[in-house]
C-alpha positions in Angstrom: 0.0 0.0 0.0 1.4 3.3 -0.9 1.1 6.1 1.6 0.6 9.7 0.5 3.5 11.9 1.4 2.9 14.2 4.3 2.5 17.9 3.5 5.4 20.2 4.1 5.4 21.6 7.7 4.6 25.2 8.1 7.8 27.1 7.6 8.6 30.4 9.2 11.6 30.9 6.8 11.7 32.1 3.2 9.7 30.3 0.4 11.2 26.9 -0.6 12.6 25.9 -4.0 10.1 25.7 -6.9 8.2 28.8 -5.8 6.1 27.0 -3.0 4.5 29.7 -0.8 5.2 29.4 3.0 3.4 31.0 5.9 4.4 34.6 6.5 5.7 34.9 10.1 4.2 38.4 10.5 0.8 37.3 9.2 0.7 34.3 11.5 1.8 36.4 14.5 -0.8 39.0 13.6 -3.6 36.5 13.4 -2.6 34.9 16.7 -2.5 38.3 18.3 -5.9 39.2 17.0 -7.4 35.9 18.2 -5.8 36.4 21.6 -7.1 39.9 22.0 -10.6 38.7 20.8 -10.6 36.0 23.4 -9.5 38.4 26.2 -12.1 40.8 25.1 -14.9 38.2 25.2 -13.6 37.0 28.6 -13.6 40.6 30.0 -17.2 41.2 28.7 -18.2 37.9 30.4 -16.5 38.9 33.6 -17.9 42.4 33.4 -21.4 41.1 33.2 -20.7 38.6 36.0 -19.3 41.4 38.2 -22.1 43.7 37.3 -24.6 41.1 38.5 -22.6 40.3 41.6 -22.7 44.0 42.6 -26.5 44.0 42.2 -26.2 47.0 40.0 -29.7 46.7 38.5 -31.5 45.4 41.6 -34.5 47.3 42.8 -34.9 47.9 46.6 -38.3 47.3 48.1 -38.6 49.4 51.2 -39.1 47.6 54.5 -39.8 50.0 57.4 -39.7 49.6 61.2 -42.3 51.3 63.4 -40.0 53.8 65.1 -36.5 54.8 63.9 -34.3 57.8 64.3 -30.8 58.9 63.2 -28.2 58.8 66.0 -27.0 62.3 66.9 -23.2 62.5 66.9 -22.5 59.9 64.2 -22.0 61.5 60.8 -18.9 60.0 59.3 -19.6 56.3 59.5 -20.2 53.5 62.0 -18.6 50.6 60.1 -18.7 48.1 62.9 -20.2 47.9 66.4 -20.1 45.7 69.4 -22.7 45.7 72.3 -21.3 43.9 75.4 -24.2 44.2 77.9 -25.5 47.3 76.3 -22.3 49.3 76.3 -21.8 49.9 72.6 -18.4 50.4 70.9 -18.5 51.9 67.4 -15.8 52.3 64.8 -16.1 55.6 62.8 -14.3 57.5 60.2 -12.9 54.7 58.0 -10.9 55.8 54.9 -10.3 53.4 52.1 -9.2 53.8 48.5 -12.2 54.3 46.3 -14.7 54.8 49.1 -16.5 58.0 50.0 -15.4 59.9 53.2 -17.1 63.0 54.6 -14.0 63.8 56.7 -11.1 62.7 54.5 -8.5 64.6 56.5 -9.5 63.6 60.0 -8.3 60.4 61.8 -10.8 57.7 62.7 -12.2 57.2 66.2 -14.0 54.9 68.5 -17.4 56.0 69.8 -19.4 54.8 72.8 -23.1 54.6 73.5 -24.9 53.0 76.5 -28.0 51.4 75.2 -29.1 50.7 78.8 -30.0 54.5 79.0 -33.4 55.7 78.0 -31.9 58.3 75.7 -28.4 57.2 74.9 -25.8 59.8 73.8 -22.7 59.3 71.7 -19.2 59.9 73.2 -15.8 59.8 71.6 -13.5 57.7 73.6 -10.1 59.2 74.4 -7.2 57.0 73.4 -4.1 56.9 75.6 -0.9 55.0 75.5 1.7 54.5 72.7 -0.5 54.8 69.5 -0.2 56.9 66.4 -3.6 58.7 66.6 -3.1 60.6 63.3 -3.0 57.4 61.3 -5.7 55.5 63.3 -8.2 54.2 60.7 -10.6 51.7 62.3 -12.7 49.1 60.5 -13.8 45.8 62.1 -13.9 45.6 65.9 -14.5 42.9 68.6 -14.6 42.8 72.4 -13.4 40.2 74.9 -14.3 40.4 78.6 -12.0 38.8 81.2 -12.6 39.3 85.0 -14.8 42.3 84.3 -12.1 43.9 82.2 -13.2 44.7 78.6 -10.6 44.4 75.9 -11.3 46.0 72.5 -9.6 44.6 69.4 -9.6 47.0 66.4 -8.7 46.4 62.8 -6.9 49.6 61.6 -5.6 50.7 58.3 -2.8 53.2 59.0 -1.6 54.5 55.6 -3.9 51.8 54.1 -1.8 49.0 55.6 -3.3 46.6 58.2 -2.8 46.2 61.9 -4.8 45.0 64.9 -4.8 47.4 67.8 -5.4 46.0 71.3 -7.0 48.3 73.9 -8.3 48.1 77.5 -11.5 49.9 78.1 -11.3 52.2 81.2 -15.0 52.8 82.1 -14.6 55.6 84.7 -12.3 57.7 82.4 -14.3 56.8 79.3 -11.1 56.1 77.5 -9.1 53.3 75.8 -5.6 52.4 76.9 -3.5 51.2 74.0 -1.7 47.9 74.9 -0.3 46.5 71.7 -0.1 46.7 67.9 -0.2 43.4 66.0 1.3 43.0 62.5 2.1 39.9 60.5 2.7 38.9 56.8 -0.5 36.7 57.0 -2.5 39.8 57.9 -2.1 42.0 54.9 -5.6 43.1 54.1 -7.6 42.7 57.3 -11.4 43.4 57.3 -13.0 42.1 60.5 -12.2 39.9 63.5 -13.8 38.1 66.4 -11.9 37.9 69.7 -11.2 34.6 71.3 -9.1 36.1 74.1 -7.3 39.4 74.8 -4.7 38.5 72.2 -6.5 35.7 70.3 -8.8 36.1 67.3 -10.0 34.9 64.0 -9.7 37.5 61.3 -10.9 37.9 57.7 -8.4 38.9 55.0 -10.5 40.3 52.2 -7.8 40.4 49.4 -4.9 38.0 48.7 -2.9 40.7 46.7 -1.4 43.8 48.3 -0.9 45.9 45.2 -4.0 48.1 44.7 -4.1 47.4 40.9 -4.0 43.6 41.5 -6.6 43.9 44.3 -9.0 45.5 41.9 -8.6 42.7 39.4 -8.9 40.1 42.1 -12.4 41.3 42.9 -13.3 42.1 39.3 -12.4 38.6 38.0 -13.7 36.8 41.1 -10.5 35.0 41.8 -11.7 33.9 45.3 -8.2 34.1 46.9 -9.1 35.7 50.3 -9.0 33.7 53.5 -9.4 33.5 57.3 -6.6 33.4 59.8 -6.4 32.3 63.4 -4.0 34.4 65.5 -2.4 34.0 69.0 1.0 35.2 70.2 2.4 31.8 69.6 0.4 30.6 66.6 -0.8 32.1 63.4 -2.3 30.1 60.5 -4.8 30.1 57.7 -7.9 28.1 58.8 -10.2 28.7 55.8 -9.7 30.0 52.3 -11.0 30.5 48.7 -13.4 33.2 49.5 -14.7 35.8 47.1 -14.0 38.7 49.5 -14.2 37.4 53.1 -15.8 40.1 55.1 -17.6 39.9 58.4 -17.0 37.2 61.0 -18.6 36.3 64.3 -19.1 33.3 66.7 -22.2 31.6 68.2 -23.1 32.3 71.9 -21.9 28.8 72.8 -18.6 29.3 71.0 -19.1 26.2 68.8 -19.7 27.8 65.4 -18.1 30.5 63.4 -20.0 32.5 60.7 -18.1 34.2 57.9 -19.7 36.4 55.3 -18.5 36.2 51.7 -19.3 39.6 50.3 -19.2 39.0 46.5 -20.6 35.5 46.7 -23.6 36.8 48.7 -23.5 34.1 51.3 -22.6 33.3 54.9 -20.5 30.2 55.5 -21.0 28.4 58.8 -18.2 26.4 60.4 -17.7 24.1 63.4 -14.9 25.3 65.6 -12.6 22.7 67.2 -10.5 22.9 70.4 -7.3 23.1 68.2 -8.9 26.2 66.5 -9.4 24.5 63.2 -12.7 25.0 61.3 -14.9 22.4 59.6 -17.4 23.7 57.0 -21.0 22.8 57.8 -23.3 24.8 55.5 -23.9 28.1 53.8 -26.8 30.6 53.8 -27.6 32.3 50.5 -28.6 35.9 50.2 -29.7 38.1 47.4 -27.5 41.0 48.5 -23.9 41.7 49.4 -23.3 40.6 53.0 -21.0 42.7 55.2 -20.6 42.5 59.0 -22.3 39.8 61.1 -23.7 40.2 64.6 -25.0 37.4 66.7 -27.7 37.9 69.4 -26.1 36.6 72.6 -29.5 35.5 73.9 -31.2 33.9 70.9 -28.3 33.2 68.6 -30.1 35.0 65.8 -27.7 36.2 63.0 -28.0 39.8 62.0 -26.3 41.1 58.9 -25.7 44.5 57.4 -26.1 44.3 53.7 -25.5 46.3 50.4 -28.4 45.8 48.0 -26.6 48.2 45.6 -23.0 47.3 46.0 -21.9 49.2 42.9 -23.0 52.5 44.5 -20.6 52.0 47.4 -17.6 52.1 45.1 -19.0 54.8 42.7 -20.6 57.2 45.0 -23.3 59.7 43.7 -25.1 61.8 46.2 -28.1 62.0 43.8 -28.3 58.2 43.7 -26.8 57.1 47.1 -26.2 53.5 48.2 -29.1 51.7 49.7 -29.2 50.0 53.1 -30.6 46.6 54.2 -30.6 44.5 57.3 -31.2 40.8 57.0 -31.9 38.2 59.8 -31.4 34.5 59.9 -33.6 33.2 62.7 -31.8 30.6 64.9 -35.1 28.8 65.6 -35.3 27.9 61.8 -33.4 24.5 61.8 -34.3 23.5 58.2 -31.6 22.6 55.7 -32.3 25.9 53.8 -33.3 28.4 56.5 -35.2 31.5 55.3 -33.4 34.9 55.4 -35.8 37.7 56.5 -35.3 41.3 55.4 -36.0 43.4 58.5 -35.1 46.8 57.2 -34.5 48.2 53.7 -34.2 51.7 52.4 -33.2 53.4 49.2 -30.4 55.6 50.7 -32.4 58.7 51.3 -32.3 58.2 55.1 -29.3 55.8 55.6 -26.5 55.1 53.1 -24.5 52.0 52.8 -25.4 49.8 55.8 -22.6 47.5 57.1 -23.7 46.2 60.4 -26.8 45.7 62.6 -27.1 44.5 66.2 -29.9 44.1 68.7 -30.2 44.8 72.4 -33.4 44.6 74.5 -35.8 45.1 71.6 -33.8 47.8 69.9 -31.9 47.7 66.6 -28.8 49.7 65.9 -27.7 49.9 62.2 -24.2 51.2 61.3 -22.9 52.4 57.9 -19.6 52.5 56.0 -19.2 56.3 55.8 -22.6 57.8 56.7 -24.8 57.9 59.8 -26.4 55.3 62.2 -30.0 54.4 62.7 -31.6 53.4 66.0 -34.9 51.5 65.8 -37.5 49.8 67.9 -38.3 46.2 66.9 
């Protein structure tokens, strides 16, 4: 049997003898470049549409009102996170972050205090003492730990847009915070929130894997899901959970057995079992139809309260004529089904409250904090 001779391979040199035409290297390279750019363009269009949907850019907000609400006097530049140990409420205020709105861009951040045990609580700014650079203080997520009636406050701060955890002791009589320690580590590059396990122990969310601002933007845009959660103690630091599409809020159940982590861009909360060696085992996730931010857990009922962004795109592209909406969602702990319902407790289009990040309850009252705006105090 006679086999046909194989055709000449594509040559990137000059034409062969006898006048046979060979592929032009410039033409081949040009076609490959065009095809590559076309593929990248189609991929970016796909990713743009996906990111647009993830940010809920076109979602309509259906208002959900509570019977009696009022803005908190004395909070005008944000209340990004809050903690309410026994009614004494610590609030982080004045966060500055690249790409986000700030109503006081040249002022340092601060920690505010409210006592929700009072009939008409007022807001005080806590004086900070000790060895701490107040000019660069830029608080974000906070958590408290009480030991022998001493309240410790752990604060995620972004001095010069880097990340630290600042440890304070609350001095109730002086209404001040004594700075005890600054914690830095290479595994804590882009901190967002934390939950205290002791005066110097915590779980913390790292919302971006990359440090470079340009790469951080692409990480979110492309949905690379590279963020993670770290366990920290003075003698041990390690990644305990990873592959999040922007790990954001974190909190723990009243019995200390379960850890909840909000995945902002995936619009869900992941629930883990916590073990005695501080490792976490995934149990289930709760799906939302909104971007989920900070998590608060009712210490009495175990209900999970979440500050949400129904219009995430408006957080990053602020327009005072079309401000970011606010939403508070609740997962009722008494709902033990495989797919528990998520209830929207409050929702507004941004005319009253812009960019809600956190919500917490105390004795029938609800306090809602925001990224850079005001705070709302409601009766349930």
